[in-house]
mmCIF file of the C-alpha atoms, coordinates in Angstrom:
data_MODEL
# 
_entry.id   MODEL 
# 
loop_
_atom_site.group_PDB 
_atom_site.id 
_atom_site.type_symbol 
_atom_site.label_atom_id 
_atom_site.label_alt_id 
_atom_site.label_comp_id 
_atom_site.label_asym_id 
_atom_site.label_entity_id 
_atom_site.label_seq_id 
_atom_site.pdbx_PDB_ins_code 
_atom_site.Cartn_x 
_atom_site.Cartn_y 
_atom_site.Cartn_z 
_atom_site.occupancy 
_atom_site.B_iso_or_equiv 
_atom_site.pdbx_formal_charge 
_atom_site.auth_seq_id 
_atom_site.auth_comp_id 
_atom_site.auth_asym_id 
_atom_site.auth_atom_id 
_atom_site.pdbx_PDB_model_num 
ATOM 1   C CA . UNK A 1 1   ? -29.266 -0.050  -26.506 1.00 0.00 ? 1   UNK A CA 1 
ATOM 2   C CA . UNK A 1 2   ? -26.390 -0.582  -25.520 1.00 0.00 ? 2   UNK A CA 1 
ATOM 3   C CA . UNK A 1 3   ? -23.895 -3.383  -26.536 1.00 0.00 ? 3   UNK A CA 1 
ATOM 4   C CA . UNK A 1 4   ? -21.586 -4.381  -23.851 1.00 0.00 ? 4   UNK A CA 1 
ATOM 5   C CA . UNK A 1 5   ? -21.048 -7.350  -24.953 1.00 0.00 ? 5   UNK A CA 1 
ATOM 6   C CA . UNK A 1 6   ? -19.842 -9.049  -28.282 1.00 0.00 ? 6   UNK A CA 1 
ATOM 7   C CA . UNK A 1 7   ? -18.996 -12.776 -28.448 1.00 0.00 ? 7   UNK A CA 1 
ATOM 8   C CA . UNK A 1 8   ? -18.469 -15.036 -31.819 1.00 0.00 ? 8   UNK A CA 1 
ATOM 9   C CA . UNK A 1 9   ? -20.346 -18.409 -30.809 1.00 0.00 ? 9   UNK A CA 1 
ATOM 10  C CA . UNK A 1 10  ? -20.696 -20.583 -33.666 1.00 0.00 ? 10  UNK A CA 1 
ATOM 11  C CA . UNK A 1 11  ? -20.453 -21.589 -37.289 1.00 0.00 ? 11  UNK A CA 1 
ATOM 12  C CA . UNK A 1 12  ? -22.579 -23.911 -38.822 1.00 0.00 ? 12  UNK A CA 1 
ATOM 13  C CA . UNK A 1 13  ? -23.281 -25.726 -42.426 1.00 0.00 ? 13  UNK A CA 1 
ATOM 14  C CA . UNK A 1 14  ? -26.757 -26.810 -41.467 1.00 0.00 ? 14  UNK A CA 1 
ATOM 15  C CA . UNK A 1 15  ? -29.192 -24.950 -39.772 1.00 0.00 ? 15  UNK A CA 1 
ATOM 16  C CA . UNK A 1 16  ? -30.440 -27.910 -38.199 1.00 0.00 ? 16  UNK A CA 1 
ATOM 17  C CA . UNK A 1 17  ? -26.954 -27.652 -35.635 1.00 0.00 ? 17  UNK A CA 1 
ATOM 18  C CA . UNK A 1 18  ? -27.264 -24.163 -34.881 1.00 0.00 ? 18  UNK A CA 1 
ATOM 19  C CA . UNK A 1 19  ? -27.456 -23.323 -31.139 1.00 0.00 ? 19  UNK A CA 1 
ATOM 20  C CA . UNK A 1 20  ? -30.205 -24.780 -29.329 1.00 0.00 ? 20  UNK A CA 1 
ATOM 21  C CA . UNK A 1 21  ? -31.192 -21.924 -27.072 1.00 0.00 ? 21  UNK A CA 1 
ATOM 22  C CA . UNK A 1 22  ? -34.665 -19.775 -26.773 1.00 0.00 ? 22  UNK A CA 1 
ATOM 23  C CA . UNK A 1 23  ? -32.599 -16.441 -27.357 1.00 0.00 ? 23  UNK A CA 1 
ATOM 24  C CA . UNK A 1 24  ? -34.156 -13.961 -29.369 1.00 0.00 ? 24  UNK A CA 1 
ATOM 25  C CA . UNK A 1 25  ? -32.180 -13.811 -33.026 1.00 0.00 ? 25  UNK A CA 1 
ATOM 26  C CA . UNK A 1 26  ? -31.756 -11.452 -36.129 1.00 0.00 ? 26  UNK A CA 1 
ATOM 27  C CA . UNK A 1 27  ? -30.210 -12.585 -39.016 1.00 0.00 ? 27  UNK A CA 1 
ATOM 28  C CA . UNK A 1 28  ? -28.348 -10.261 -41.583 1.00 0.00 ? 28  UNK A CA 1 
ATOM 29  C CA . UNK A 1 29  ? -28.422 -11.185 -45.159 1.00 0.00 ? 29  UNK A CA 1 
ATOM 30  C CA . UNK A 1 30  ? -27.930 -9.380  -48.753 1.00 0.00 ? 30  UNK A CA 1 
ATOM 31  C CA . UNK A 1 31  ? -26.193 -9.597  -51.886 1.00 0.00 ? 31  UNK A CA 1 
ATOM 32  C CA . UNK A 1 32  ? -22.153 -10.951 -51.903 1.00 0.00 ? 32  UNK A CA 1 
ATOM 33  C CA . UNK A 1 33  ? -19.962 -7.409  -50.885 1.00 0.00 ? 33  UNK A CA 1 
ATOM 34  C CA . UNK A 1 34  ? -23.073 -5.591  -49.896 1.00 0.00 ? 34  UNK A CA 1 
ATOM 35  C CA . UNK A 1 35  ? -20.895 -4.857  -46.769 1.00 0.00 ? 35  UNK A CA 1 
ATOM 36  C CA . UNK A 1 36  ? -22.541 -7.204  -44.275 1.00 0.00 ? 36  UNK A CA 1 
ATOM 37  C CA . UNK A 1 37  ? -19.393 -8.147  -41.563 1.00 0.00 ? 37  UNK A CA 1 
ATOM 38  C CA . UNK A 1 38  ? -18.436 -3.984  -41.805 1.00 0.00 ? 38  UNK A CA 1 
ATOM 39  C CA . UNK A 1 39  ? -21.942 -3.323  -40.177 1.00 0.00 ? 39  UNK A CA 1 
ATOM 40  C CA . UNK A 1 40  ? -21.838 -5.978  -38.125 1.00 0.00 ? 40  UNK A CA 1 
ATOM 41  C CA . UNK A 1 41  ? -18.601 -4.973  -37.145 1.00 0.00 ? 41  UNK A CA 1 
ATOM 42  C CA . UNK A 1 42  ? -19.982 -0.954  -36.656 1.00 0.00 ? 42  UNK A CA 1 
ATOM 43  C CA . UNK A 1 43  ? -23.106 -2.255  -34.740 1.00 0.00 ? 43  UNK A CA 1 
ATOM 44  C CA . UNK A 1 44  ? -20.749 -3.943  -32.024 1.00 0.00 ? 44  UNK A CA 1 
ATOM 45  C CA . UNK A 1 45  ? -18.186 -1.803  -31.939 1.00 0.00 ? 45  UNK A CA 1 
ATOM 46  C CA . UNK A 1 46  ? -15.959 -4.581  -32.700 1.00 0.00 ? 46  UNK A CA 1 
ATOM 47  C CA . UNK A 1 47  ? -13.355 -4.364  -35.480 1.00 0.00 ? 47  UNK A CA 1 
ATOM 48  C CA . UNK A 1 48  ? -12.609 -7.787  -36.274 1.00 0.00 ? 48  UNK A CA 1 
ATOM 49  C CA . UNK A 1 49  ? -15.845 -9.290  -34.858 1.00 0.00 ? 49  UNK A CA 1 
ATOM 50  C CA . UNK A 1 50  ? -16.759 -10.460 -38.465 1.00 0.00 ? 50  UNK A CA 1 
ATOM 51  C CA . UNK A 1 51  ? -14.856 -11.060 -40.713 1.00 0.00 ? 51  UNK A CA 1 
ATOM 52  C CA . UNK A 1 52  ? -14.192 -8.431  -43.506 1.00 0.00 ? 52  UNK A CA 1 
ATOM 53  C CA . UNK A 1 53  ? -12.646 -9.217  -47.052 1.00 0.00 ? 53  UNK A CA 1 
ATOM 54  C CA . UNK A 1 54  ? -12.442 -7.458  -50.270 1.00 0.00 ? 54  UNK A CA 1 
ATOM 55  C CA . UNK A 1 55  ? -13.182 -10.753 -52.203 1.00 0.00 ? 55  UNK A CA 1 
ATOM 56  C CA . UNK A 1 56  ? -16.992 -11.328 -52.667 1.00 0.00 ? 56  UNK A CA 1 
ATOM 57  C CA . UNK A 1 57  ? -18.762 -14.322 -51.110 1.00 0.00 ? 57  UNK A CA 1 
ATOM 58  C CA . UNK A 1 58  ? -16.689 -15.487 -48.036 1.00 0.00 ? 58  UNK A CA 1 
ATOM 59  C CA . UNK A 1 59  ? -19.195 -15.670 -45.839 1.00 0.00 ? 59  UNK A CA 1 
ATOM 60  C CA . UNK A 1 60  ? -19.890 -19.923 -46.523 1.00 0.00 ? 60  UNK A CA 1 
ATOM 61  C CA . UNK A 1 61  ? -21.584 -20.623 -43.208 1.00 0.00 ? 61  UNK A CA 1 
ATOM 62  C CA . UNK A 1 62  ? -24.292 -19.434 -40.398 1.00 0.00 ? 62  UNK A CA 1 
ATOM 63  C CA . UNK A 1 63  ? -22.213 -17.643 -38.150 1.00 0.00 ? 63  UNK A CA 1 
ATOM 64  C CA . UNK A 1 64  ? -23.927 -17.036 -34.419 1.00 0.00 ? 64  UNK A CA 1 
ATOM 65  C CA . UNK A 1 65  ? -22.788 -14.066 -31.973 1.00 0.00 ? 65  UNK A CA 1 
ATOM 66  C CA . UNK A 1 66  ? -23.976 -13.093 -29.022 1.00 0.00 ? 66  UNK A CA 1 
ATOM 67  C CA . UNK A 1 67  ? -25.086 -10.527 -27.907 1.00 0.00 ? 67  UNK A CA 1 
ATOM 68  C CA . UNK A 1 68  ? -25.018 -8.835  -23.972 1.00 0.00 ? 68  UNK A CA 1 
ATOM 69  C CA . UNK A 1 69  ? -25.563 -12.272 -23.102 1.00 0.00 ? 69  UNK A CA 1 
ATOM 70  C CA . UNK A 1 70  ? -29.245 -11.634 -24.560 1.00 0.00 ? 70  UNK A CA 1 
ATOM 71  C CA . UNK A 1 71  ? -29.759 -12.337 -28.265 1.00 0.00 ? 71  UNK A CA 1 
ATOM 72  C CA . UNK A 1 72  ? -27.989 -13.621 -31.283 1.00 0.00 ? 72  UNK A CA 1 
ATOM 73  C CA . UNK A 1 73  ? -27.169 -11.621 -34.036 1.00 0.00 ? 73  UNK A CA 1 
ATOM 74  C CA . UNK A 1 74  ? -26.744 -14.228 -37.158 1.00 0.00 ? 74  UNK A CA 1 
ATOM 75  C CA . UNK A 1 75  ? -24.669 -13.548 -40.224 1.00 0.00 ? 75  UNK A CA 1 
ATOM 76  C CA . UNK A 1 76  ? -26.206 -15.510 -42.936 1.00 0.00 ? 76  UNK A CA 1 
ATOM 77  C CA . UNK A 1 77  ? -23.693 -16.654 -45.999 1.00 0.00 ? 77  UNK A CA 1 
ATOM 78  C CA . UNK A 1 78  ? -24.542 -13.821 -49.077 1.00 0.00 ? 78  UNK A CA 1 
ATOM 79  C CA . UNK A 1 79  ? -26.591 -14.598 -52.081 1.00 0.00 ? 79  UNK A CA 1 
ATOM 80  C CA . UNK A 1 80  ? -26.291 -13.967 -55.816 1.00 0.00 ? 80  UNK A CA 1 
ATOM 81  C CA . UNK A 1 81  ? -22.467 -14.436 -56.332 1.00 0.00 ? 81  UNK A CA 1 
ATOM 82  C CA . UNK A 1 82  ? -22.274 -14.922 -59.789 1.00 0.00 ? 82  UNK A CA 1 
ATOM 83  C CA . UNK A 1 83  ? -18.355 -16.442 -60.071 1.00 0.00 ? 83  UNK A CA 1 
ATOM 84  C CA . UNK A 1 84  ? -19.553 -19.462 -57.846 1.00 0.00 ? 84  UNK A CA 1 
ATOM 85  C CA . UNK A 1 85  ? -20.425 -23.039 -59.695 1.00 0.00 ? 85  UNK A CA 1 
ATOM 86  C CA . UNK A 1 86  ? -24.204 -23.295 -60.248 1.00 0.00 ? 86  UNK A CA 1 
ATOM 87  C CA . UNK A 1 87  ? -23.632 -26.367 -57.392 1.00 0.00 ? 87  UNK A CA 1 
ATOM 88  C CA . UNK A 1 88  ? -22.517 -24.091 -54.785 1.00 0.00 ? 88  UNK A CA 1 
ATOM 89  C CA . UNK A 1 89  ? -25.191 -21.169 -55.446 1.00 0.00 ? 89  UNK A CA 1 
ATOM 90  C CA . UNK A 1 90  ? -27.708 -23.944 -54.928 1.00 0.00 ? 90  UNK A CA 1 
ATOM 91  C CA . UNK A 1 91  ? -26.228 -24.921 -51.690 1.00 0.00 ? 91  UNK A CA 1 
ATOM 92  C CA . UNK A 1 92  ? -26.282 -21.903 -50.357 1.00 0.00 ? 92  UNK A CA 1 
ATOM 93  C CA . UNK A 1 93  ? -29.671 -20.926 -51.256 1.00 0.00 ? 93  UNK A CA 1 
ATOM 94  C CA . UNK A 1 94  ? -30.674 -24.649 -49.403 1.00 0.00 ? 94  UNK A CA 1 
ATOM 95  C CA . UNK A 1 95  ? -29.084 -23.349 -46.528 1.00 0.00 ? 95  UNK A CA 1 
ATOM 96  C CA . UNK A 1 96  ? -30.446 -19.789 -46.213 1.00 0.00 ? 96  UNK A CA 1 
ATOM 97  C CA . UNK A 1 97  ? -33.604 -21.067 -46.606 1.00 0.00 ? 97  UNK A CA 1 
ATOM 98  C CA . UNK A 1 98  ? -33.257 -24.066 -44.366 1.00 0.00 ? 98  UNK A CA 1 
ATOM 99  C CA . UNK A 1 99  ? -32.506 -21.482 -41.968 1.00 0.00 ? 99  UNK A CA 1 
ATOM 100 C CA . UNK A 1 100 ? -34.864 -19.245 -42.163 1.00 0.00 ? 100 UNK A CA 1 
ATOM 101 C CA . UNK A 1 101 ? -38.334 -21.751 -42.673 1.00 0.00 ? 101 UNK A CA 1 
ATOM 102 C CA . UNK A 1 102 ? -37.026 -23.337 -39.654 1.00 0.00 ? 102 UNK A CA 1 
ATOM 103 C CA . UNK A 1 103 ? -35.674 -21.178 -37.341 1.00 0.00 ? 103 UNK A CA 1 
ATOM 104 C CA . UNK A 1 104 ? -38.436 -20.484 -34.835 1.00 0.00 ? 104 UNK A CA 1 
ATOM 105 C CA . UNK A 1 105 ? -35.772 -18.146 -32.580 1.00 0.00 ? 105 UNK A CA 1 
ATOM 106 C CA . UNK A 1 106 ? -35.536 -15.882 -35.672 1.00 0.00 ? 106 UNK A CA 1 
ATOM 107 C CA . UNK A 1 107 ? -37.118 -12.574 -34.975 1.00 0.00 ? 107 UNK A CA 1 
ATOM 108 C CA . UNK A 1 108 ? -36.342 -10.229 -37.939 1.00 0.00 ? 108 UNK A CA 1 
ATOM 109 C CA . UNK A 1 109 ? -34.130 -10.312 -40.742 1.00 0.00 ? 109 UNK A CA 1 
ATOM 110 C CA . UNK A 1 110 ? -32.208 -7.602  -42.045 1.00 0.00 ? 110 UNK A CA 1 
ATOM 111 C CA . UNK A 1 111 ? -31.844 -7.313  -46.016 1.00 0.00 ? 111 UNK A CA 1 
ATOM 112 C CA . UNK A 1 112 ? -29.067 -5.379  -46.652 1.00 0.00 ? 112 UNK A CA 1 
ATOM 113 C CA . UNK A 1 113 ? -29.353 -3.464  -49.846 1.00 0.00 ? 113 UNK A CA 1 
ATOM 114 C CA . UNK A 1 114 ? -26.451 -1.364  -51.536 1.00 0.00 ? 114 UNK A CA 1 
ATOM 115 C CA . UNK A 1 115 ? -27.721 2.158   -51.929 1.00 0.00 ? 115 UNK A CA 1 
ATOM 116 C CA . UNK A 1 116 ? -25.291 2.705   -54.866 1.00 0.00 ? 116 UNK A CA 1 
ATOM 117 C CA . UNK A 1 117 ? -27.316 0.448   -57.278 1.00 0.00 ? 117 UNK A CA 1 
ATOM 118 C CA . UNK A 1 118 ? -30.793 0.933   -58.927 1.00 0.00 ? 118 UNK A CA 1 
ATOM 119 C CA . UNK A 1 119 ? -33.040 -1.925  -57.298 1.00 0.00 ? 119 UNK A CA 1 
ATOM 120 C CA . UNK A 1 120 ? -31.681 -5.366  -58.246 1.00 0.00 ? 120 UNK A CA 1 
ATOM 121 C CA . UNK A 1 121 ? -33.853 -8.263  -59.312 1.00 0.00 ? 121 UNK A CA 1 
ATOM 122 C CA . UNK A 1 122 ? -31.955 -10.694 -57.176 1.00 0.00 ? 122 UNK A CA 1 
ATOM 123 C CA . UNK A 1 123 ? -32.666 -8.236  -53.635 1.00 0.00 ? 123 UNK A CA 1 
ATOM 124 C CA . UNK A 1 124 ? -36.267 -7.748  -54.855 1.00 0.00 ? 124 UNK A CA 1 
ATOM 125 C CA . UNK A 1 125 ? -37.319 -11.194 -55.571 1.00 0.00 ? 125 UNK A CA 1 
ATOM 126 C CA . UNK A 1 126 ? -35.575 -12.730 -52.318 1.00 0.00 ? 126 UNK A CA 1 
ATOM 127 C CA . UNK A 1 127 ? -37.313 -9.949  -50.361 1.00 0.00 ? 127 UNK A CA 1 
ATOM 128 C CA . UNK A 1 128 ? -40.831 -11.016 -52.638 1.00 0.00 ? 128 UNK A CA 1 
ATOM 129 C CA . UNK A 1 129 ? -39.950 -14.804 -51.285 1.00 0.00 ? 129 UNK A CA 1 
ATOM 130 C CA . UNK A 1 130 ? -39.600 -13.648 -47.473 1.00 0.00 ? 130 UNK A CA 1 
ATOM 131 C CA . UNK A 1 131 ? -42.802 -11.495 -47.916 1.00 0.00 ? 131 UNK A CA 1 
ATOM 132 C CA . UNK A 1 132 ? -44.891 -14.859 -48.937 1.00 0.00 ? 132 UNK A CA 1 
ATOM 133 C CA . UNK A 1 133 ? -43.472 -16.583 -46.308 1.00 0.00 ? 133 UNK A CA 1 
ATOM 134 C CA . UNK A 1 134 ? -44.490 -14.666 -43.891 1.00 0.00 ? 134 UNK A CA 1 
ATOM 135 C CA . UNK A 1 135 ? -40.807 -13.784 -42.458 1.00 0.00 ? 135 UNK A CA 1 
ATOM 136 C CA . UNK A 1 136 ? -40.504 -10.144 -41.008 1.00 0.00 ? 136 UNK A CA 1 
ATOM 137 C CA . UNK A 1 137 ? -37.364 -8.363  -42.337 1.00 0.00 ? 137 UNK A CA 1 
ATOM 138 C CA . UNK A 1 138 ? -35.940 -4.645  -42.125 1.00 0.00 ? 138 UNK A CA 1 
ATOM 139 C CA . UNK A 1 139 ? -34.658 -3.268  -45.318 1.00 0.00 ? 139 UNK A CA 1 
ATOM 140 C CA . UNK A 1 140 ? -31.122 -1.961  -44.215 1.00 0.00 ? 140 UNK A CA 1 
ATOM 141 C CA . UNK A 1 141 ? -29.320 0.253   -47.181 1.00 0.00 ? 141 UNK A CA 1 
ATOM 142 C CA . UNK A 1 142 ? -25.350 0.298   -46.989 1.00 0.00 ? 142 UNK A CA 1 
ATOM 143 C CA . UNK A 1 143 ? -22.512 2.704   -47.813 1.00 0.00 ? 143 UNK A CA 1 
ATOM 144 C CA . UNK A 1 144 ? -24.661 5.624   -47.932 1.00 0.00 ? 144 UNK A CA 1 
ATOM 145 C CA . UNK A 1 145 ? -21.570 7.923   -47.044 1.00 0.00 ? 145 UNK A CA 1 
ATOM 146 C CA . UNK A 1 146 ? -20.475 6.999   -50.716 1.00 0.00 ? 146 UNK A CA 1 
ATOM 147 C CA . UNK A 1 147 ? -23.332 9.085   -51.937 1.00 0.00 ? 147 UNK A CA 1 
ATOM 148 C CA . UNK A 1 148 ? -23.939 12.688  -52.092 1.00 0.00 ? 148 UNK A CA 1 
ATOM 149 C CA . UNK A 1 149 ? -27.444 13.773  -50.116 1.00 0.00 ? 149 UNK A CA 1 
ATOM 150 C CA . UNK A 1 150 ? -29.723 13.887  -53.326 1.00 0.00 ? 150 UNK A CA 1 
ATOM 151 C CA . UNK A 1 151 ? -27.994 10.710  -54.680 1.00 0.00 ? 151 UNK A CA 1 
ATOM 152 C CA . UNK A 1 152 ? -29.278 8.846   -51.002 1.00 0.00 ? 152 UNK A CA 1 
ATOM 153 C CA . UNK A 1 153 ? -32.871 10.533  -51.416 1.00 0.00 ? 153 UNK A CA 1 
ATOM 154 C CA . UNK A 1 154 ? -33.141 9.605   -55.097 1.00 0.00 ? 154 UNK A CA 1 
ATOM 155 C CA . UNK A 1 155 ? -31.810 6.041   -54.884 1.00 0.00 ? 155 UNK A CA 1 
ATOM 156 C CA . UNK A 1 156 ? -33.783 5.012   -52.116 1.00 0.00 ? 156 UNK A CA 1 
ATOM 157 C CA . UNK A 1 157 ? -36.798 6.760   -53.591 1.00 0.00 ? 157 UNK A CA 1 
ATOM 158 C CA . UNK A 1 158 ? -36.176 4.248   -56.491 1.00 0.00 ? 158 UNK A CA 1 
ATOM 159 C CA . UNK A 1 159 ? -35.958 1.311   -54.797 1.00 0.00 ? 159 UNK A CA 1 
ATOM 160 C CA . UNK A 1 160 ? -39.437 2.405   -52.619 1.00 0.00 ? 160 UNK A CA 1 
ATOM 161 C CA . UNK A 1 161 ? -41.154 2.821   -55.689 1.00 0.00 ? 161 UNK A CA 1 
ATOM 162 C CA . UNK A 1 162 ? -40.214 -0.432  -57.467 1.00 0.00 ? 162 UNK A CA 1 
ATOM 163 C CA . UNK A 1 163 ? -40.809 -2.190  -54.456 1.00 0.00 ? 163 UNK A CA 1 
ATOM 164 C CA . UNK A 1 164 ? -44.652 -0.879  -54.552 1.00 0.00 ? 164 UNK A CA 1 
ATOM 165 C CA . UNK A 1 165 ? -45.359 -2.292  -57.794 1.00 0.00 ? 165 UNK A CA 1 
ATOM 166 C CA . UNK A 1 166 ? -45.965 -5.062  -55.956 1.00 0.00 ? 166 UNK A CA 1 
ATOM 167 C CA . UNK A 1 167 ? -45.996 -4.259  -52.283 1.00 0.00 ? 167 UNK A CA 1 
ATOM 168 C CA . UNK A 1 168 ? -49.010 -3.023  -50.540 1.00 0.00 ? 168 UNK A CA 1 
ATOM 169 C CA . UNK A 1 169 ? -47.155 -1.972  -47.633 1.00 0.00 ? 169 UNK A CA 1 
ATOM 170 C CA . UNK A 1 170 ? -43.110 -1.200  -47.792 1.00 0.00 ? 170 UNK A CA 1 
ATOM 171 C CA . UNK A 1 171 ? -41.055 -2.980  -44.846 1.00 0.00 ? 171 UNK A CA 1 
ATOM 172 C CA . UNK A 1 172 ? -39.353 -0.553  -42.437 1.00 0.00 ? 172 UNK A CA 1 
ATOM 173 C CA . UNK A 1 173 ? -35.950 0.532   -44.015 1.00 0.00 ? 173 UNK A CA 1 
ATOM 174 C CA . UNK A 1 174 ? -32.966 1.860   -42.365 1.00 0.00 ? 174 UNK A CA 1 
ATOM 175 C CA . UNK A 1 175 ? -30.396 3.600   -44.011 1.00 0.00 ? 175 UNK A CA 1 
ATOM 176 C CA . UNK A 1 176 ? -26.455 2.853   -42.516 1.00 0.00 ? 176 UNK A CA 1 
ATOM 177 C CA . UNK A 1 177 ? -22.897 3.627   -43.204 1.00 0.00 ? 177 UNK A CA 1 
ATOM 178 C CA . UNK A 1 178 ? -20.860 0.940   -41.198 1.00 0.00 ? 178 UNK A CA 1 
ATOM 179 C CA . UNK A 1 179 ? -17.700 3.700   -41.683 1.00 0.00 ? 179 UNK A CA 1 
ATOM 180 C CA . UNK A 1 180 ? -19.380 6.471   -40.402 1.00 0.00 ? 180 UNK A CA 1 
ATOM 181 C CA . UNK A 1 181 ? -21.479 4.425   -38.071 1.00 0.00 ? 181 UNK A CA 1 
ATOM 182 C CA . UNK A 1 182 ? -24.889 6.199   -39.254 1.00 0.00 ? 182 UNK A CA 1 
ATOM 183 C CA . UNK A 1 183 ? -28.152 4.277   -38.544 1.00 0.00 ? 183 UNK A CA 1 
ATOM 184 C CA . UNK A 1 184 ? -26.661 1.703   -36.006 1.00 0.00 ? 184 UNK A CA 1 
ATOM 185 C CA . UNK A 1 185 ? -28.045 3.430   -33.228 1.00 0.00 ? 185 UNK A CA 1 
ATOM 186 C CA . UNK A 1 186 ? -31.593 3.105   -35.323 1.00 0.00 ? 186 UNK A CA 1 
ATOM 187 C CA . UNK A 1 187 ? -31.113 -0.645  -35.651 1.00 0.00 ? 187 UNK A CA 1 
ATOM 188 C CA . UNK A 1 188 ? -30.144 -1.031  -32.031 1.00 0.00 ? 188 UNK A CA 1 
ATOM 189 C CA . UNK A 1 189 ? -33.298 0.720   -30.913 1.00 0.00 ? 189 UNK A CA 1 
ATOM 190 C CA . UNK A 1 190 ? -35.601 -1.652  -33.423 1.00 0.00 ? 190 UNK A CA 1 
ATOM 191 C CA . UNK A 1 191 ? -34.139 -4.323  -32.027 1.00 0.00 ? 191 UNK A CA 1 
ATOM 192 C CA . UNK A 1 192 ? -34.553 -3.781  -28.339 1.00 0.00 ? 192 UNK A CA 1 
ATOM 193 C CA . UNK A 1 193 ? -38.099 -2.393  -29.376 1.00 0.00 ? 193 UNK A CA 1 
ATOM 194 C CA . UNK A 1 194 ? -38.790 -5.659  -30.712 1.00 0.00 ? 194 UNK A CA 1 
ATOM 195 C CA . UNK A 1 195 ? -37.053 -7.530  -28.186 1.00 0.00 ? 195 UNK A CA 1 
ATOM 196 C CA . UNK A 1 196 ? -39.832 -6.169  -25.125 1.00 0.00 ? 196 UNK A CA 1 
ATOM 197 C CA . UNK A 1 197 ? -42.722 -6.508  -27.869 1.00 0.00 ? 197 UNK A CA 1 
ATOM 198 C CA . UNK A 1 198 ? -42.051 -10.316 -28.511 1.00 0.00 ? 198 UNK A CA 1 
ATOM 199 C CA . UNK A 1 199 ? -41.416 -10.726 -24.775 1.00 0.00 ? 199 UNK A CA 1 
ATOM 200 C CA . UNK A 1 200 ? -44.695 -9.878  -23.563 1.00 0.00 ? 200 UNK A CA 1 
# 
């Protein structure tokens, strides 16, 4: 898939106010500071489409972007930012759950995982929740350029090994780097293939 146009559409603080269209949606989510905005910008070849920040937890709303005037890319708030108040974290969790569980246009989630770290409980629990709710998702390992080749292999293997303790079959996964645009073609090919399959 070639991205010919990518535009910001709308931000919402409630899932019920998201665009009322039949366009397919692919939502990006992950822990705060996982590199979500950077990957979205790399994927769309737009440097400032999604706002990046050195401060974790900046995305507080559901952000919709329209791609090729055909489908929506959705930037969801990051989860697990410890420096937020308990009430703020609960509010964001509720917002995410409302979107994931009620959005009929949602075709797949992309759960971003920082490849530099050992398996994090909060990521494992979120993916477990998606699995129990029957929400399709892809694991997207980010910041691969920060690791040496042997570290890339061992860190991803560690994640898969941990997940196989509770999963009978692992979800599809893609290794990415926003800096080098590694994995961007694979992500777009996955979306294109899935759009065709769902449209049948």
